[in-house]
N, C-alpha and C positions, 0 to 999 in steps of 0.2 A: 612679097616673098613667102609669107606663111600660107598663102592660098586660103585666106579666111573667107567665110561666107556668112550670110545672115544667120543669126542664132549663136554665133561664137561669143564667148565671154572675153572681154578685153579690158585693159586699163589704159586710160589716156591721161595726158598731163599738159599743162599750159606753159611750162618753162618759168613759172613764178612760184612753184611750190605746191600748187593744187593738183590733186589726183582725182580722176573720175573713173569709177568702176561700173561696168554695166554690160549690156548685151547689144550686139550689132543687130539692128532691125532692117538695115539696107546697106548694100555695098556695091558700087559700080565704078566704072572708069572715071566718072566725074566727081566721086566722093561717096559719102555714106552717112548713116545716122546711127546714133548710139542712145539707147534707152538707159539713162543714168540711174543706178540703184544706190550708189554711195559716193560721198565726196569727203575727202579729208585733206588737211594741210600738212606738208612735210616741213620740218624745221629748216631754216636757212643754213648755209654752210657756216661752220665755226670760223672765227677770225684766226689768223689774219687774212685779209683780202689780198690775193696774189695778182699782181699786175705784171704782165710781160710786155715790154716795149722792144720792138724788133725792127731793125733797119730793113728796107726793101731789098729783096734779092730777085732772082728770075721768077716769073709769075707762077710757073708750075710748082716750084719749091715753096713759094710763099703760100699758095693755096693749100698745099699739103700740110704746111705748118699750122695754118688756121684750124684745119680739121683736127690735128693731133692735140693742139692746145685745149680744145674743147674736151676731148677725151681725158686729158690729164688734169682737168679741174681748174684751168686758168679762169680767174674771175673777170679780168679785164685785159683785152688785147689792144695794144697801141702801136699802129704802124708808124714808122719813122722814116723821114727822108733825110739821109745823112749826106755829109759832104762828099764821101767817097762812093756813093751809090753810082751805078752805071748810068750812062745816058739813057734817057727815056723813063727812068725811074723817079720822076719828079712828082710834085704835089698834084698836078693836073691829072696825070695818069692814075695815081693812087686813089684820088677822089672818084674818078670814073669807074674804078673797080670795086668801090666800097660796097655797093649793093650786092654784087656777086659774092664778095667775101662773107657778107652777112648771111646770104642764102646757104653757103657752104657750112657756116657755123650752125645754122638751124638744122640742117640735115644731119650733121655730126651729133648734135644734141639728141635727136631722135634715135640715132643708131646706138648710142652708148647709154640710153635710158637715164640721162641726166635731167633733173627737173629744175635746174636754175640756169637761165641763159648766161652765156659769156657776153659781156659787153664788148662790142667791137667799136672802138672810138674812131673818129675821123682822123685821117693822117695829118701829122704836123711835122715841121722841121725839127730835126734832132736837137739842134742847139736850143730851140725854144723849150722843148720838153725837159732836157737835161738841166737847164739853168733855172727852172722855176723854183721859188722858195720852198724849202723843206717844210712839210706839214707835220704837225705834232702827231706822234704815234706812228710815224712812217719810217721804215728801214729801206735804204736804197743801195743797190749793188750795180756797179758798172763792170761788165765783163771785159777784162783786159789782160794780156799776157804778163804784164808786170805786177799784177795783183797777188795777194796771198791766196792760198788754196781755199776755194769756196766752202768745201765740206768742213774744214777746220774753222773757218770764220763763222759759219753757221752754228757749229757746235759750241763755240765760245761766246756766241751772242748772249749778252746778259739780259734776262727779263727784268721788268720793273715791278716794284711792289706798289700796290694800290693803297695810297694813304687815305685814311678816313677824313671826311669833311669836318672842319672845325665846328660847323653848325649842327652836325648830326649827333643826336643823343648827348647834347651838351650837359644835360642834367645828370647823366649817368657816367661814372668813371669807366674808362676803357679796361677791359679784361687783359691784364698783362700776359696771360697765358694763351690768349687767342691769336692764332697765326693770321697774318694779313694775306689776302689772296695775291698770287703772283700773276702778273699780266705779261703777255708777249706783245709784239707790235700789232697795231691795228691794221697795217697794210705793209706789204713787202713788194718793192719795185725792183725788177731786174731788167737791165737794158743791154741788148746785144747788138753789136755794130754790124756793118756790111762786110762783104768779102774783102774790101780794101782796108778795113780797120777804121777806128775813130781818128778824126783829124785832131791836131793839137788844140784848135779852137773848141772843138766839142769836149775834149778832155777838161779843158779849163772851165767850161760851162758846167760840166758834171761836178767838178770839185766845188764850185761855188754853190751848187745845188745840194750838197751833202751826200753825194754818191761816194761809195768806198770801192776801190778797185778790187776785183776778185778774178781768179783764174781757174781754169778747168784742166789741170794736168799739164804735161809738157808738150802735147801735140796741138797744132793749130786746127781747130774744128771749123767745119762749115757753119754758117750762120744758123741754119735750121737745126743742125745737130746740137750746137751749143744751146740753143733755146730750149730744146726738149730736155737736155741734160740738166739745165738750171731748174726747169719746172719740176723735174723729178726729184731733185735734191730738196727743193723748197717744200714739196708735198711730203716727202719723207721726214723732214725736220718738224713741220708744223701740223700736219693732218694725219697722215697714214698711221703713224705710231700710236695715235690716240683712238683709232678705230678698234672695235671689239674683234 
């Protein structure tokens, strides 16, 4: 799109934090060559790791959502096959489309100049994902009309205080005036159901897995709209406000 040619200065990246700066020595329809002059490592994204678990919807909308999730900084994208997904939106179909979704994610990564790939996990049944045991340091939200407002829930989420190890500096008394560092969650998981909503069995599985119900206003949103709204709220709560 930039109509580059040999001699242009460019920066490339590998999706794992490494940046390559140099000069194009060749460029053609089949590829090109870069004479690398400098390499550096970008720091990984700050915690928490944001996981977006979304039930399958029509293919065009789901592919669009994969693209936008990359742009909005989702760390892991988990496709779900829910009880109320439409016919044809089963595990076999989803697994057959996985390579295509990953290609879309890589293209979106290049377009938005993000240097850490979004993990796109293999599709699983929603009940299996929602009911797995809660992991330490993980915060879980289930989007549901009966939940409390997600913005308020996120604002009221209490961070934890990192307690010093009883073995650390045992010979030296702790400074009572030294503040302990405040920690947020290590990972935040948001699960969005299909157009038909969650089934009662899925809701019970989510409650057993430590998910908290959360809502997005009074209107019923499409799955892809709700997913991007949730992702935007999570980024605003945990990442964007900390950027310079």
